[in-house]
C-alpha positions in Angstrom: -22.3 18.7 12.0 -18.6 18.7 12.4 -17.9 17.2 8.5 -14.2 16.7 9.3 -14.7 14.9 12.4 -17.4 12.5 10.5 -15.2 11.9 7.8 -12.3 10.8 9.9 -14.3 8.8 12.2 -15.1 7.0 8.8 -11.1 6.9 8.2 -10.8 5.5 11.2 -13.4 2.4 11.2 -11.9 1.7 7.3 -8.4 1.8 9.3 -9.6 -0.6 12.3 -11.4 -2.9 9.8 -7.6 -3.3 8.3 -6.0 -4.6 12.0 -4.8 -8.2 11.8 -5.3 -9.1 15.3 -8.6 -10.9 15.3 -8.4 -12.2 11.8 -5.1 -13.6 12.1 -6.1 -16.3 14.6 -8.6 -17.7 12.0 -5.8 -18.3 9.8 -3.4 -20.0 11.1 -1.8 -23.3 10.5 -0.8 -26.5 12.3 2.4 -26.3 14.9 5.2 -27.9 13.2 7.6 -30.6 14.5 10.6 -28.6 14.8 10.6 -24.7 14.9 8.4 -21.8 14.0 10.5 -19.1 12.7 8.7 -15.3 11.5 9.7 -13.2 9.0 7.6 -10.0 9.2 7.9 -7.8 5.9 6.0 -4.1 5.1 4.2 -1.6 7.2 1.4 -3.7 9.3 4.9 -6.0 10.5 4.9 -5.3 14.1 0.7 -5.4 14.9 0.6 -8.4 12.6 3.6 -9.8 14.9 1.7 -9.2 18.2 -1.2 -10.5 16.8 0.5 -14.1 16.4 2.4 -13.9 19.4 -0.4 -13.4 21.2 -2.4 -16.9 19.2 0.6 -19.1 18.8 1.2 -21.2 22.0 4.8 -22.5 20.7 8.0 -20.2 21.2 9.1 -18.3 18.5 12.0 -16.3 16.8 12.4 -14.5 13.6 13.3 -11.3 11.9 10.7 -8.1 10.8 11.3 -5.5 8.9 9.2 -2.6 8.9 9.4 1.0 8.0 10.3 3.0 11.7 10.8 1.8 14.9 7.9 0.4 17.4 7.4 -1.2 20.2 8.2 -5.1 20.1 9.5 -7.1 23.2 9.1 -10.7 21.8 12.1 -12.4 23.0 14.1 -14.1 20.0 12.1 -11.8 17.1 15.0 -9.1 15.9 12.5 -6.4 14.6 14.8 -4.1 11.9 14.1 -0.7 10.3 14.5 0.1 6.6 13.7 3.0 3.9 10.1 3.4 2.6 9.6 4.3 -0.6 13.1 4.3 -2.2 15.0 1.4 -0.6 18.6 1.8 1.2 21.5 0.0 2.7 19.5 -0.6 6.1 17.1 -2.9 4.1 19.7 -4.5 2.3 21.5 -5.8 5.5 18.1 -6.5 6.3 17.5 -9.2 2.9 21.1 -11.0 4.0 20.0 -11.8 8.1 16.7 -12.9 6.6 18.0 -15.2 3.9 20.6 -16.7 6.4 17.8 -17.7 9.0 15.6 -19.2 6.0 18.7 -21.3 4.4 19.3 -22.8 8.1 16.0 -24.6 8.3 14.5 -28.1 7.7 11.8 -29.8 6.5 10.6 -30.6 10.0 10.4 -26.5 10.6 7.9 -24.1 9.9 8.1 -20.4 8.5 5.2 -17.8 9.0 5.5 -15.1 6.7 3.8 -11.8 7.6 3.4 -9.8 5.0 1.8 -6.3 4.2 2.4 -3.5 2.1 5.7 -1.7 1.5 7.8 -4.4 1.6 9.1 -4.1 -2.2 11.1 -1.3 -0.8 12.3 -2.8 2.6 13.8 -5.7 1.4 15.9 -5.0 -1.7 18.3 -7.5 -3.0 19.6 -6.9 -6.6 20.7 -9.6 -8.6 24.4 -10.4 -9.5 26.1 -7.7 -11.5 23.5 -5.0 -10.1 23.9 -2.8 -7.3 21.6 -1.4 -4.7 22.4 1.9 -6.7 20.5 0.8 -9.4 17.4 -0.8 -7.4 17.0 2.6 -5.7 17.3 3.8 -9.6 14.4 1.3 -10.3 12.6 2.3 -7.6 12.5 5.9 -8.4 11.6 6.0 -11.9 8.5 3.4 -10.9 7.2 5.8 -8.3 7.7 8.6 -11.4 6.0 6.5 -13.9 2.3 6.7 -12.9 2.3 3.0 -13.5 -0.2 1.1 -11.3 1.1 -0.9 -8.3 0.8 -4.7 -9.9 2.4 -3.4 -12.4 5.2 -2.1 -10.8 5.6 -4.6 -9.0 6.2 -6.9 -12.0 9.3 -5.0 -12.6 10.4 -5.0 -9.0 9.7 -8.6 -8.9 12.4 -9.6 -11.6 15.0 -7.1 -10.8 15.7 -9.4 -7.4 16.7 -12.0 -5.7 13.9 -12.8 -3.7 10.6 -11.5 -4.7 8.5 -13.4 -7.1 8.7 -16.4 -4.6 12.6 -16.7 -4.8 12.4 -16.0 -1.0 10.2 -19.2 0.1 12.2 -20.9 -2.7 15.3 -20.5 -0.3 14.2 -22.8 2.1 13.4 -26.3 3.3 10.8 -25.2 5.6 7.3 -25.3 4.7 5.6 -21.6 4.6 2.6 -19.9 5.5 2.0 -16.4 4.5 -0.4 -14.2 6.1 -1.3 -10.9 4.1 -2.9 -7.5 5.0 -3.3 -6.8 0.8 -2.9 -3.0 -0.3 -3.0 -4.5 -4.0 -6.2 -3.2 -5.8 -8.3 -7.0 -6.3 -5.8 -8.8 -3.7 -3.8 -10.7 -6.0 -1.7 -11.9 -3.2 1.5 -12.4 -4.9 1.7 -8.6 -5.6 1.8 -7.8 -1.9 5.2 -6.2 -1.3 6.4 -8.0 -5.0 5.5 -11.2 -3.7 8.5 -12.1 -1.5 6.9 -15.8 -0.6 4.6 -16.5 -3.2 5.3 -16.4 -7.1 3.3 -16.0 -10.1 3.3 -16.4 -13.6 4.8 -13.4 -14.8 8.0 -13.5 -17.4 10.9 -10.8 -17.7 9.3 -9.9 -21.2 5.9 -8.6 -19.2 8.5 -6.7 -17.0 9.7 -5.4 -20.5 6.2 -4.6 -21.7 5.5 -2.4 -18.5 8.9 -0.4 -19.0 8.0 0.2 -22.6 4.7 1.3 -22.0 5.1 4.0 -19.2 8.0 5.1 -21.2 10.5 4.3 -18.3 14.3 4.8 -18.6 16.3 2.2 -16.9 20.0 2.1 -16.2 21.4 -0.3 -19.1 22.7 -3.0 -16.4 19.3 -3.3 -15.4 17.9 -3.5 -18.9 20.6 -6.2 -19.9 19.6 -8.3 -16.8 16.1 -8.4 -17.6 16.9 -9.8 -21.4 18.7 -12.6 -19.9 17.9 -15.8 -18.1 18.7 -14.9 -15.0 15.5 -12.5 -14.7 13.3 -15.3 -14.5 11.4 -16.0 -11.6 10.0 -19.3 -10.2 7.0 -21.0 -11.7 4.1 -21.3 -8.9 3.9 -25.2 -10.3 7.7 -25.3 -9.2 8.4 -28.1 -6.5 9.9 -25.8 -4.0 6.3 -24.3 -3.6 4.5 -27.4 -2.5 2.9 -27.6 0.6 3.0 -23.8 0.9 -0.1 -21.7 1.7 -1.5 -18.5 2.0 -4.6 -16.0 3.8 -5.5 -12.5 3.5 -6.9 -11.3 6.1 -7.4 -7.8 5.9 -8.0 -6.1 2.9 -10.0 -2.8 0.9 -13.2 -4.3 0.7 -13.5 -5.1 4.2 -12.3 -1.5 5.2 -15.1 -0.1 2.9 -17.8 -2.0 4.1 -16.6 -1.5 7.7 -16.8 2.9 7.0 -20.0 2.1 5.3 -21.5 0.3 8.4 -20.4 3.5 10.4 -22.3 5.6 8.4 -24.9 3.8 8.2 -25.3 3.3 11.9 -25.5 7.6 11.6 -28.5 7.2 9.6 -26.2 8.2 6.1 -26.8 5.9 3.3 -23.3 4.5 1.9 -22.4 3.2 -1.5 -19.1 1.7 -2.2 -17.8 2.3 -5.8 -14.7 0.2 -5.5 -12.3 -1.1 -3.6 -9.9 -1.3 -6.6 -10.0 2.1 -8.5 -6.5 2.4 -10.4 -5.2 5.8 -12.7 -3.7 9.1 -12.8 -4.9 10.7 -9.1 -6.1 13.5 -10.7 -7.6 11.8 -13.1 -9.9 9.4 -10.8 -10.2 13.1 -8.7 -12.1 14.8 -11.9 -14.2 11.2 -12.1 -15.2 11.5 -8.5 -15.9 15.1 -8.6 -18.6 14.4 -11.7 -20.2 11.4 -9.7 -20.4 13.4 -6.1 -22.3 16.5 -8.1 -24.5 13.7 -9.9 -25.3 11.8 -6.5 -26.1 15.6 -5.3 -28.2 16.2 -8.2 -30.3 13.0 -7.8 -31.2 13.5 -3.9 -33.9 15.5 -2.6 -33.3 15.3 0.8 -31.6 12.4 2.4 -27.4 12.5 2.9 -25.1 9.6 1.7 -21.4 9.1 1.1 -19.8 7.7 -1.3 -16.7 5.7 -0.4 -13.4 4.0 -2.9 -10.2 2.6 -2.5 -7.4 1.1 -4.6 -4.1 2.6 -5.6 -3.8 5.9 -7.8 -0.9 7.0 -9.0 0.9 10.1 -9.7 3.1 10.7 -12.9 5.8 13.2 -11.7 5.9 16.4 -13.7 6.5 19.4 -11.2 9.0 19.3 -8.1 6.0 20.1 -5.6 5.3 18.1 -2.4 2.3 15.8 -1.6 1.4 11.9 -2.0 -1.4 10.5 -4.3 -4.3 11.2 -2.0 -3.5 15.3 -2.1 -3.5 15.1 -5.6 -6.3 13.4 -5.9 -8.1 15.5 -3.4 -6.7 19.0 -4.8 -8.3 17.7 -8.8 -11.4 16.9 -7.2 -11.4 20.4 -5.4 -10.7 22.2 -8.5 -13.7 19.9 -9.8 -16.4 20.9 -7.7 -15.5 24.8 -7.3 -18.5 26.4 -5.8 -20.4 23.2 -5.1 -22.6 23.4 -2.1 -23.0 20.2 0.1 -20.1 18.1 -0.7 -17.1 17.9 1.4 -14.7 14.8 1.1 -11.6 13.4 2.5 -8.6 11.0 0.6 -6.2 9.6 2.8 -3.6 6.3 2.7 -4.9 3.8 5.1 -1.5 3.1 6.5 -1.1 7.4 7.6 1.3 8.5 5.3 0.6 10.2 1.8 3.5 10.0 -0.1 6.8 11.2 1.9 5.2 13.7 3.4 4.0 13.5 7.0 0.1 13.5 6.5 -2.1 10.3 5.6 -4.2 13.2 3.1 -6.4 16.0 3.4 -10.1 17.2 3.8 -11.8 19.9 0.9 -15.1 20.7 -0.3 -16.6 23.0 -2.6 -15.0 26.1 -0.8 -12.0 24.6 -1.5 -10.7 26.1 -4.6 -12.1 29.6 -3.7 -10.4 29.6 -0.3 -7.2 29.3 -2.3 -7.5 32.3 -4.4 -8.8 34.2 -1.5 -4.9 33.5 -0.1 -3.7 34.4 -3.2 -2.9 30.8 -4.4 -3.7 29.1 -7.8 -4.8 25.7 -7.4 -4.2 24.6 -11.0 -1.0 25.7 -10.9 -0.4 23.7 -7.7 -1.4 20.9 -9.2 0.5 21.2 -12.2 3.5 21.0 -9.4 2.2 18.1 -8.2 2.6 20.1 -4.7 -1.1 19.1 -3.5 0.8 19.2 0.2 1.3 23.4 0.0 -2.3 23.6 -1.0 -3.9 21.4 1.8 -1.4 22.9 4.8 -2.0 26.6 3.6 -5.4 25.7 4.3 -5.2 24.1 7.5 -6.8 21.2 6.2 -4.1 18.2 5.9 -5.3 15.3 7.9 -2.2 14.1 10.2 -3.2 10.5 11.6 0.9 9.4 12.5 1.3 5.9 11.1 -1.7 3.4 11.8 0.2 -0.1 11.8 -1.9 -1.5 8.5 -2.2 -0.8 5.0 -4.8 -1.5 2.9 -4.2 1.2 0.8 -6.4 4.5 -0.2 -9.5 5.4 1.4 -11.6 8.0 -0.1 -15.3 9.3 1.7 -17.7 11.9 -0.2 -20.4 13.1 1.9 -23.4 14.3 0.0 -25.9 16.5 1.6 -28.6 18.0 -0.5 -29.7 21.7 0.6 
C-alpha cells in the first residue's frame, strides 16, 4: 500500500467534510423586509459566499475579506485580499469599508456574517491612540508566545475596535453569523476573535494571558489594556438582541469523516481528540508514545489514530516551518527506528505557518534518513526548522489553499508486522 496516498486520502476526507456548501443551506435565517448584506471574513470566506449565493433567493450585496485572490463573480459583492497571519494596510482599508457598510443599515436589514479562521489578522482595527504598527507587533508577539489560540484571541479582542462583538454592535440590522470553526472546543466567540459574537472576557483576562506567557508588548498597548477603552461589549447588551449564529463545520466532524474513510478500507480508526492544544513538539512526543503503545497492543489488524486542535510553537530559532511540521519532526525523532508507523500532520487550510506546504509525512525511518543526509534532526527542531528537514527528504505535503479551515489534522497509521 502507498502509505502517503492513504494518509492524504484521509486528509482530503477531513477537508471535504469541512466544506460549507451543503451545511450552510440548513442554517439560514428568514429573509428580511429590507436588504440582505453579506460580510465574509477568513480563509473560507469565498467558498462560504458561493454556497450562500446558491441557497439564498434574494439579492445580496456586501464585502468579503480573505487571504488570497479567489474567483468570485457575484454582482454587488466585493472580494478584498489582506495579509495573514500578520495584518497589513490592505486589511485596515478593508475593515474601514466593512464598517461603513454596516453603519448604513437599518432594523429592516439583515447581515449574514460568514466567519472562518484567519479573520483576526485580516481585519485589523487599532483603537484610538494605537496604530496599525502596534497591532502588527501584538500579532507578532502572540504568534511567537506559545499561547493557545483562545488565549491569543482574548488579547486581540481587547486591542481592537471591531473584535469581541464590536463589529455587530455597530449596526442596527439583525446579524446572523455562520461559522467554520478553527477553535478547539468550537467556542463561537473565539473564531476570528469574534467580530460579530461577544463573550464575557475582560481586559484583566488579556493582561493575565500576557503575564502568563511573558509577552513584551508596546507600552501604548499595555496602557490601553489598563484603560476603560479596552472594555468589550457584554453578550447581554441590548445591541445583540435577536442576533443568532450557527457552526456549520468543525474539527470533530472532519475527523469523523476521516475515520469513516479509514474504516471503509478495513482500518480501525480512533479519534483521540479534536481539541488538542499545547507545544507542538511536546504533543508530537506524546503522540509518538501513543503510536508505540498502539503498535505493541495490536497483533495483526492495522488502525489509524486521528487528532485535531491547534498546537503552538514558542519560537526560539530562526528556521522555517509551522506547527504541524514541528509536531511531526518531534514525532519522527521519538519513533526513530520503530517499524510499522507512518504519519501525516497538516493544516486543513493548506498552509502550515507561512510556507507553501500544508504539512508533511514521516515514519520510523525519517530520523535515520536525515542522518544519512548529514542532517541533525534535533538541531533542526531546536531551530524551529522542520520545513528544511522535510523538504530535504521530499516529504512535504503540498495541497494549495483548500478553501476551508478547521485547524490541524493528524493521522498516524499503525501496521503491525
